[in-house]
C-alpha positions as CSV (number, residue, x, y, z in Angstrom):
1,M,0.5,-6.1,-24.1
2,R,3.0,-4.6,-22.2
3,S,5.4,-6.5,-19.3
4,V,4.6,-6.2,-15.8
5,A,7.9,-4.0,-15.8
6,E,7.2,-2.0,-18.4
7,L,4.0,-1.1,-16.8
8,E,5.7,-0.6,-13.0
9,A,7.9,1.8,-14.7
10,Y,5.2,3.5,-16.7
11,M,3.7,3.9,-13.7
12,D,6.6,5.1,-12.2
13,S,7.3,8.2,-14.9
14,Q,5.7,11.4,-15.2
15,K,2.5,10.4,-17.2
16,P,2.0,12.7,-21.2
17,D,0.2,15.8,-21.2
18,T,-3.0,14.3,-22.7
19,S,-6.3,15.2,-22.2
20,P,-8.0,13.7,-18.7
21,A,-10.0,11.1,-20.7
22,K,-7.0,10.4,-23.1
23,L,-5.2,9.4,-19.6
24,A,-8.1,7.5,-17.6
25,A,-8.4,5.1,-21.1
26,D,-4.5,4.9,-20.6
27,Y,-4.7,4.0,-16.4
28,L,-8.2,1.7,-17.3
29,L,-5.4,0.1,-19.9
30,V,-2.8,-0.5,-17.6
31,G,-5.1,-2.4,-15.4
32,E,-6.4,-4.7,-18.0
33,E,-2.6,-5.0,-19.2
34,M,-1.9,-6.4,-15.5
35,L,-4.8,-8.7,-15.6
36,E,-3.7,-10.0,-18.9
37,N,-0.3,-10.9,-17.7
38,W,-1.7,-12.7,-14.8
39,L,-3.7,-14.7,-16.9
40,V,-1.2,-15.4,-19.2
41,A,0.9,-16.7,-16.2
42,Q,-1.5,-19.0,-15.5
43,E,-1.4,-20.4,-19.0
44,R,-5.1,-18.7,-19.6
45,V,-6.6,-16.9,-22.7
46,P,-7.4,-13.8,-21.7
47,T,-11.0,-12.7,-22.6
48,D,-12.4,-9.9,-24.8
49,D,-15.8,-10.0,-22.7
50,K,-16.5,-7.4,-20.6
51,K,-18.7,-7.2,-17.5
52,E,-20.5,-4.2,-16.5
53,G,-19.5,-2.5,-19.8
54,F,-15.6,-2.8,-18.4
55,R,-13.3,-5.2,-19.7
56,I,-11.2,-4.9,-17.1
57,L,-13.9,-6.5,-14.7
58,A,-14.8,-9.6,-16.8
59,L,-10.7,-9.9,-17.0
60,H,-10.8,-9.4,-13.3
61,R,-13.7,-12.6,-13.2
62,Q,-11.5,-14.6,-15.2
63,G,-8.5,-14.3,-13.0
64,C,-10.3,-15.5,-9.7
65,K,-11.6,-18.7,-11.3
66,G,-9.8,-21.2,-9.0
67,E,-7.6,-18.5,-7.4
68,P,-9.7,-17.1,-4.7
69,S,-6.9,-15.1,-2.7
70,F,-6.7,-13.2,-6.1
71,N,-10.9,-11.8,-5.0
72,A,-8.8,-9.4,-3.0
73,C,-8.0,-7.0,-5.7
74,R,-11.7,-6.9,-7.1
75,E,-12.6,-3.4,-5.4
76,T,-9.3,-2.2,-6.7
77,C,-10.6,-3.0,-10.5
78,R,-13.8,-1.3,-9.7
79,E,-12.7,1.4,-8.4
80,L,-10.2,1.8,-12.0
81,A,-13.7,1.3,-13.8
82,Y,-15.3,4.1,-11.4
83,Y,-12.9,7.2,-11.7
84,Y,-12.9,6.0,-15.5
85,N,-16.9,7.0,-15.5
86,L,-15.9,10.2,-13.3
87,I,-13.5,11.3,-15.7
88,T,-15.2,10.6,-19.0
89,M,-18.6,11.7,-17.7
90,E,-18.3,15.0,-15.7
91,P,-15.3,16.9,-18.0
92,G,-15.4,19.3,-16.5
93,S,-15.9,18.6,-12.8
94,D,-13.7,21.3,-11.0
95,E,-12.6,17.7,-9.1
96,M,-10.5,16.4,-12.1
97,S,-7.3,16.7,-11.2
98,S,-8.1,14.9,-7.8
99,R,-9.7,12.4,-9.5
100,L,-6.9,12.0,-12.3
101,A,-4.0,11.4,-9.1
102,M,-6.7,9.3,-7.2
103,M,-7.0,7.1,-10.7
104,D,-3.6,6.9,-10.3
105,M,-2.6,5.7,-7.3
106,V,-4.9,3.0,-8.1
107,A,-3.6,1.6,-11.1
108,K,-0.4,1.5,-9.3
109,H,-2.0,-0.3,-6.5
110,L,-3.1,-3.2,-9.0
111,V,0.2,-3.1,-10.7
112,L,2.1,-3.8,-7.5
113,F,-0.8,-6.2,-5.8
114,I,-0.6,-8.5,-9.0
115,G,3.1,-8.3,-9.7
116,N,3.6,-9.2,-6.2
117,K,1.3,-11.6,-6.6
118,M,2.9,-13.7,-9.4
119,M,5.9,-13.5,-7.2
120,D,4.6,-14.9,-4.1
121,D,1.0,-16.5,-4.4
122,Q,-0.2,-16.1,-0.4
123,V,-0.1,-12.1,-1.4
124,G,-4.1,-11.6,-1.1
125,E,-4.6,-14.5,1.8
126,F,-4.9,-12.5,4.5
127,C,-5.8,-8.9,5.5
128,C,-4.1,-5.9,7.8
129,S,-5.4,-8.6,11.1
130,A,-3.0,-11.1,9.6
131,K,-0.6,-11.9,12.3
132,V,2.4,-11.2,10.4
133,N,0.8,-7.8,9.8
134,R,0.7,-7.2,14.0
135,L,3.7,-8.8,15.5
136,S,6.4,-5.9,15.8
137,S,10.1,-5.8,13.9
138,E,11.2,-7.5,16.0
139,K,9.6,-10.6,16.4
140,L,9.1,-10.2,12.8
141,Q,12.9,-10.7,12.5
142,E,13.2,-13.7,15.2
143,Q,10.3,-15.9,13.3
144,V,10.9,-15.4,9.8
145,G,14.3,-13.4,8.9
146,V,12.5,-9.8,7.8
147,N,14.0,-6.7,9.3
148,N,10.9,-4.8,8.6
149,G,7.3,-5.0,9.6
């Protein structure tokens, strides 16, 4: 298992010139390793089980136990499985480059979400309509000392 920093660096780097199926498997593995990092940080042993044919979905399910706000990344995990299926089951698709780009963005989103969640338990407990996201920049700085919004 790579560390969170190693996974962030991988997602920020240029990807290897390899087959789309191999790259899709790499993105799926990134998601699994981020979930493994989450579970290890929670002092749990990551499962080797699969849910609906994917380990990432079983890892996510395990990660949600006792942590309802972690459910916020469920659809992100499902999207990684979805794009993996599209890429591997339709290898000649004209949409391959856009599918790989989406899988890259979804994997990076998962890395950032879980990485932030490991630093701040409140990540995932609110949505776009939450007060913190609706405050003006000036009001946010006044209330919490943050200079953006």
